SERO-4910 file (N, C-alpha, C, O; in steps of 0.05 Angstrom, whole numbers):
BEGIN
 pado doro    nc1    nc2    nc3   cac1   cac2   cac3    cc1    cc2    cc3    oc1    oc2    oc3
  Unk    A   3975   2637   -652   3960   2656   -627   3955   2672   -629   3970   2689   -637
  Unk    A   3923   2677   -618   3925   2707   -615   3929   2729   -596   3928   2726   -571
  Unk    A   3934   2751   -608   3946   2784   -584   3918   2795   -577   3897   2797   -589
  Unk    A   3928   2802   -546   3901   2819   -546   3899   2848   -538   3915   2854   -520
  Unk    A   3888   2862   -544   3903   2890   -538   3906   2895   -506   3895   2884   -487
  Unk    A   3924   2913   -507   3916   2918   -481   3906   2951   -467   3915   2972   -476
  Unk    A   3883   2949   -440   3867   2974   -438   3888   3000   -435   3906   2997   -419
  Unk    A   3885   3016   -444   3898   3040   -441   3889   3064   -416   3900   3083   -404
  Unk    A   3867   3051   -416   3855   3075   -391   3851   3065   -362   3846   3044   -351
  Unk    A   3854   3095   -355   3856   3072   -320   3839   3062   -308   3817   3073   -311
  Unk    A   3841   3041   -293   3817   3028   -283   3807   3052   -259   3819   3068   -244
  Unk    A   3769   3044   -265   3754   3064   -243   3772   3064   -211   3785   3047   -199
  Unk    A   3762   3096   -206   3776   3083   -175   3744   3075   -172   3725   3077   -188
  Unk    A   3748   3060   -131   3735   3049   -126   3715   3070    -97   3733   3077    -81
  Unk    A   3696   3077    -90   3688   3098    -74   3708   3086    -41   3712   3063    -32
  Unk    A   3713   3104    -37   3729   3100     -9   3719   3106     20   3734   3101     39
  Unk    A   3686   3120     25   3669   3124     31   3645   3105     31   3633   3106      9
  Unk    A   3633   3090     47   3607   3083     36   3586   3095     38   3585   3104     61
  Unk    A   3564   3100     24   3539   3111     18   3535   3123     45   3543   3115     67
  Unk    A   3519   3147     37   3521   3164     59   3496   3151     78   3477   3148     63
  Unk    A   3488   3140    107   3463   3148    110   3443   3170    104   3451   3193     97
  Unk    A   3414   3163    107   3399   3188    117   3397   3188    148   3391   3171    164
  Unk    A   3405   3222    152   3404   3234    174   3379   3240    190   3364   3223    179
  Unk    A   3364   3253    210   3335   3249    211   3322   3265    200   3298   3263    196
  Unk    A   3344   3294    188   3334   3312    175   3327   3317    145   3313   3336    136
  Unk    A   3341   3293    130   3344   3288    109   3317   3264    105   3301   3262     86
  Unk    A   3319   3245    132   3288   3240    124   3253   3245    129   3232   3235    120
  Unk    A   3262   3268    150   3244   3297    146   3228   3301    121   3205   3295    114
  Unk    A   3248   3312    112   3243   3330     87   3236   3308     70   3214   3316     61
  Unk    A   3240   3282     58   3221   3259     39   3196   3261     48   3192   3263     73
  Unk    A   3173   3260     26   3152   3272     28   3136   3243     33   3141   3225     17
  Unk    A   3121   3239     51   3106   3215     54   3088   3211     44   3073   3230     40
  Unk    A   3080   3183     34   3058   3172     22   3029   3173     46   3028   3161     67
  Unk    A   3015   3185     38   2995   3179     60   2972   3151     37   2973   3150     12
  Unk    A   2952   3132     57   2948   3122     54   2908   3137     48   2897   3149     67
  Unk    A   2892   3133     18   2873   3145     22   2859   3127     55   2865   3105     65
  Unk    A   2837   3153     62   2823   3150     82   2803   3119     76   2800   3101     93
  Unk    A   2795   3117     58   2775   3093     54   2793   3074     62   2780   3060     78
  Unk    A   2821   3064     60   2836   3039     59   2828   3036     96   2819   3053    111
  Unk    A   2837   3008    102   2839   2999    130   2868   2993    138   2876   2972    129
  Unk    A   2882   3007    150   2914   3016    161   2923   2974    149   2942   2968    135
  Unk    A   2901   2951    160   2921   2934    168   2899   2911    135   2876   2917    128
  Unk    A   2912   2892    125   2906   2882    100   2872   2862    115   2868   2857    139
  Unk    A   2860   2858    101   2825   2833    106   2844   2817    108   2860   2810     90
  Unk    A   2841   2805    141   2848   2778    138   2828   2761    155   2809   2771    166
  Unk    A   2838   2726    154   2816   2709    156   2816   2710    187   2837   2709    200
  Unk    A   2789   2712    199   2784   2713    222   2804   2700    245   2814   2682    232
  Unk    A   2814   2700    267   2818   2684    282   2801   2658    288   2777   2656    293
  Unk    A   2821   2640    286   2802   2618    305   2810   2606    333   2834   2599    335
  Unk    A   2799   2604    349   2799   2589    376   2807   2570    385   2794   2552    375
  Unk    A   2824   2561    401   2843   2538    407   2822   2516    400   2828   2500    383
  Unk    A   2799   2515    413   2767   2496    414   2767   2487    392   2772   2464    386
  Unk    A   2762   2506    376   2742   2513    349   2779   2501    327   2779   2501    303
  Unk    A   2790   2498    334   2813   2490    323   2818   2465    328   2824   2451    309
  Unk    A   2818   2454    352   2825   2420    361   2787   2400    350   2781   2377    343
  Unk    A   2777   2419    354   2745   2415    333   2748   2407    313   2747   2383    308
  Unk    A   2754   2427    295   2770   2423    267   2791   2393    265   2790   2376    247
  Unk    A   2806   2391    284   2838   2382    273   2818   2347    277   2827   2329    263
  Unk    A   2793   2339    296   2789   2318    308   2763   2309    292   2750   2289    295
  Unk    A   2758   2331    276   2731   2324    243   2755   2308    221   2755   2284    216
  Unk    A   2775   2330    210   2793   2322    198   2799   2299    196   2794   2286    176
  Unk    A   2816   2286    225   2822   2260    233   2809   2240    240   2819   2218    245
  Unk    A   2772   2250    241   2755   2229    243   2754   2213    212   2755   2189    208
  Unk    A   2751   2242    188   2757   2238    151   2774   2226    143   2772   2208    126
  Unk    A   2800   2235    158   2813   2214    151   2818   2176    154   2829   2160    139
  Unk    A   2803   2173    183   2807   2149    180   2786   2130    173   2787   2107    164
  Unk    A   2761   2148    182   2737   2130    155   2745   2124    130   2738   2102    123
  Unk    A   2762   2141    109   2764   2137     84   2791   2114     89   2793   2094     74
  Unk    A   2807   2120    110   2827   2089    109   2806   2061    115   2814   2039    108
  Unk    A   2777   2065    128   2769   2034    139   2755   2029    115   2753   2007    105
  Unk    A   2742   2055    102   2726   2055     73   2742   2038     47   2733   2021     32
  Unk    A   2769   2049     48   2783   2030     29   2785   2008     36   2775   1988     25
  Unk    A   2795   2008     51   2799   1961     60   2769   1953     62   2764   1931     51
  Unk    A   2758   1961     69   2724   1945     60   2720   1950     35   2714   1929     23
  Unk    A   2721   1972     20   2712   1967    -14   2723   1957    -28   2713   1950    -49
  Unk    A   2753   1952    -21   2766   1941    -34   2772   1914    -36   2785   1902    -53
  Unk    A   2758   1904    -10   2757   1873      1   2734   1869    -11   2738   1855    -30
  Unk    A   2714   1874     -9   2687   1874    -23   2681   1885    -54   2660   1888    -65
  Unk    A   2714   1892    -64   2719   1892    -92   2718   1873   -110   2712   1870   -134
  Unk    A   2728   1855    -85   2738   1821   -111   2711   1813   -107   2702   1801   -127
  Unk    A   2694   1816    -87   2671   1797    -96   2642   1807   -103   2620   1797   -106
  Unk    A   2653   1829   -102   2615   1851   -129   2623   1837   -154   2610   1822   -167
  Unk    A   2654   1847   -161   2661   1839   -187   2669   1817   -200   2686   1819   -217
  Unk    A   2655   1784   -192   2677   1774   -191   2652   1751   -219   2655   1728   -227
  Unk    A   2636   1768   -225   2625   1760   -247   2637   1766   -275   2633   1754   -295
  Unk    A   2656   1791   -271   2646   1815   -289   2690   1799   -303   2708   1793   -287
  Unk    A   2691   1797   -336   2709   1783   -332   2732   1800   -362   2726   1810   -383
  Unk    A   2754   1797   -349   2775   1827   -357   2779   1859   -363   2787   1876   -348
  Unk    A   2776   1860   -373   2789   1894   -371   2766   1899   -359   2771   1903   -335
  Unk    A   2736   1900   -363   2713   1910   -347   2712   1909   -319   2700   1925   -304
  Unk    A   2728   1885   -311   2725   1881   -278   2737   1910   -270   2724   1926   -256
  Unk    A   2769   1915   -283   2784   1930   -268   2774   1962   -271   2778   1982   -257
  Unk    A   2760   1960   -293   2743   1988   -294   2724   1998   -287   2716   2021   -289
  Unk    A   2713   1975   -273   2676   1969   -250   2689   1984   -223   2680   2004   -213
  Unk    A   2716   1964   -214   2725   1969   -190   2734   1999   -183   2731   2010   -161
  Unk    A   2750   2014   -212   2753   2039   -212   2727   2056   -202   2722   2069   -181
  Unk    A   2720   2052   -213   2685   2061   -208   2670   2064   -196   2654   2083   -194
  Unk    A   2672   2038   -183   2668   2035   -152   2682   2049   -129   2668   2053   -109
  Unk    A   2707   2056   -128   2736   2066   -107   2719   2086   -115   2699   2083   -100
  Unk    A   2713   2115   -138   2707   2132   -145   2691   2142   -132   2697   2162   -118
  Unk    A   2661   2130   -131   2633   2128   -124   2638   2137    -88   2636   2157    -75
  Unk    A   2650   2090    -81   2651   2105    -48   2667   2136    -39   2664   2147    -17
  Unk    A   2687   2147    -65   2694   2165    -48   2693   2189    -46   2704   2204    -30
  Unk    A   2674   2194    -71   2640   2212    -71   2627   2221    -48   2622   2243    -38
  Unk    A   2618   2186    -42   2608   2187     -8   2623   2197     15   2614   2205     36
  Unk    A   2644   2196      8   2658   2201     21   2650   2223     38   2640   2226     60
  Unk    A   2660   2240     14   2665   2273     13   2634   2298     24   2633   2321     33
  Unk    A   2606   2270     14   2584   2283     24   2588   2273     55   2591   2288     75
  Unk    A   2588   2255     54   2595   2249     87   2610   2278     92   2595   2296     83
  Unk    A   2618   2282     96   2654   2299    104   2628   2327    104   2620   2340    124
  Unk    A   2622   2330     80   2607   2359     81   2580   2350     95   2567   2371     91
  Unk    A   2560   2331    112   2548   2325    133   2562   2336    159   2551   2352    174
  Unk    A   2586   2327    161   2598   2336    195   2603   2359    195   2619   2368    212
  Unk    A   2586   2383    171   2592   2417    184   2619   2422    194   2622   2430    217
  Unk    A   2630   2419    185   2666   2428    198   2664   2453    178   2660   2454    154
  Unk    A   2671   2479    202   2684   2501    188   2702   2505    200   2708   2507    224
  Unk    A   2713   2507    177   2742   2511    163   2747   2533    145   2735   2538    124
  Unk    A   2767   2545    155   2761   2580    144   2778   2572    103   2793   2556     92
  Unk    A   2765   2591     97   2766   2606     67   2792   2585     55   2783   2568     40
  Unk    A   2815   2583     58   2844   2562     58   2839   2539     64   2862   2531     67
  Unk    A   2829   2525     68   2827   2510     83   2803   2490     67   2806   2466     65
  Unk    A   2774   2509     54   2766   2487     49   2771   2453     34   2762   2431     41
  Unk    A   2784   2460     16   2795   2434     -2   2801   2404      7   2800   2382     -4
  Unk    A   2809   2415     31   2810   2394     51   2795   2372     55   2800   2350     64
  Unk    A   2774   2384     44   2745   2356     58   2747   2333     33   2744   2309     33
  Unk    A   2753   2358      7   2760   2326    -12   2797   2313    -14   2800   2292    -27
  Unk    A   2817   2324     -5   2840   2327    -14   2849   2298     18   2856   2274     14
  Unk    A   2844   2311     45   2846   2305     68   2850   2277     60   2829   2267     51
  Unk    A   2879   2251     60   2873   2219     55   2867   2212     33   2860   2189     30
  Unk    A   2868   2233     10   2852   2217    -14   2877   2208    -28   2871   2200    -51
  Unk    A   2909   2206    -23   2935   2182    -30   2920   2157     -9   2908   2137    -18
  Unk    A   2923   2161     12   2913   2130     28   2898   2117     27   2897   2093     35
  Unk    A   2867   2145      9   2846   2119     -2   2857   2111    -23   2852   2087    -23
  Unk    A   2868   2116    -41   2871   2101    -66   2890   2082    -64   2883   2060    -74
  Unk    A   2902   2082    -58   2923   2070    -49   2914   2046    -29   2914   2023    -38
  Unk    A   2907   2050     -7   2890   2024      7   2871   2016     -4   2876   1992     -6
  Unk    A   2852   2020    -15   2829   2008    -46   2849   1993    -50   2854   1972    -39
  Unk    A   2863   2007    -69   2880   1979    -93   2897   1961    -78   2895   1937    -84
  Unk    A   2913   1968    -60   2926   1945    -51   2905   1928    -40   2906   1906    -52
  Unk    A   2881   1927    -18   2865   1913    -11   2847   1896    -41   2833   1876    -46
  Unk    A   2857   1914    -53   2827   1899    -86   2855   1878    -85   2854   1858    -71
  Unk    A   2874   1881    -97   2894   1867   -103   2899   1841    -90   2901   1819   -100
  Unk    A   2903   1850    -59   2918   1825    -44   2896   1811    -29   2903   1799     -8
  Unk    A   2861   1810    -42   2839   1800    -30   2846   1786    -59   2857   1763    -57
  Unk    A   2841   1795    -86   2830   1773   -106   2856   1762    -92   2854   1761    -68
  Unk    A   2882   1754   -103   2908   1747   -100   2899   1714    -81   2900   1690    -84
  Unk    A   2892   1730    -65   2878   1698    -42   2866   1687    -50   2867   1663    -56
  Unk    A   2840   1709    -55   2813   1690    -71   2825   1663    -88   2824   1639    -87
  Unk    A   2836   1683   -104   2837   1667   -132   2866   1645   -128   2872   1634   -149
  Unk    A   2880   1640   -108   2914   1635   -115   2900   1605   -115   2908   1592   -134
  Unk    A   2887   1594   -103   2886   1563   -119   2873   1560   -144   2879   1540   -156
  Unk    A   2859   1572   -153   2849   1568   -187   2870   1567   -198   2875   1544   -205
  Unk    A   2896   1589   -206   2911   1595   -226   2928   1578   -222   2929   1573   -198
  Unk    A   2949   1562   -239   2959   1548   -247   2992   1562   -243   2999   1580   -258
  Unk    A   3009   1554   -223   3029   1559   -229   3053   1567   -242   3065   1589   -245
  Unk    A   3059   1538   -249   3072   1533   -273   3091   1524   -267   3110   1523   -283
  Unk    A   3093   1517   -247   3113   1486   -237   3095   1472   -223   3076   1472   -208
  Unk    A   3117   1451   -243   3107   1422   -235   3126   1405   -218   3150   1400   -222
  Unk    A   3105   1394   -193   3112   1386   -168   3097   1357   -179   3096   1337   -164
***
């Protein structure tokens, strides 16, 4: 078993009084840092958007969301029939390419809507409903393809 040496020095005493607060005289004696004359007192901020403009922006973003949802369902279903003649792996890549082209078309439509967005929200034209669009497109494409081709595929069950 190891033996430890005992400390021979006394522990440091804790301060009995809390740190002194600065009095008004002490605060006045501390020099203040002055701002240059060419700097404005407030940082530059985005211009305020009124409630009417905000609701108009929200309506347009809402319209863009539902446009992308509707186009995802329509394009997913139509991809089943458009790429019927293509076989194998090429059908999948053609459908994914079609999905991307339709999404780029929605971006162009969104730019034509002339949404007045602040610079912090410029990405919303592209990112609004992107997840819903991709998953709804894939879901409707798979479901419609399965329904159309359900009679021609062997089930493996002998009845």
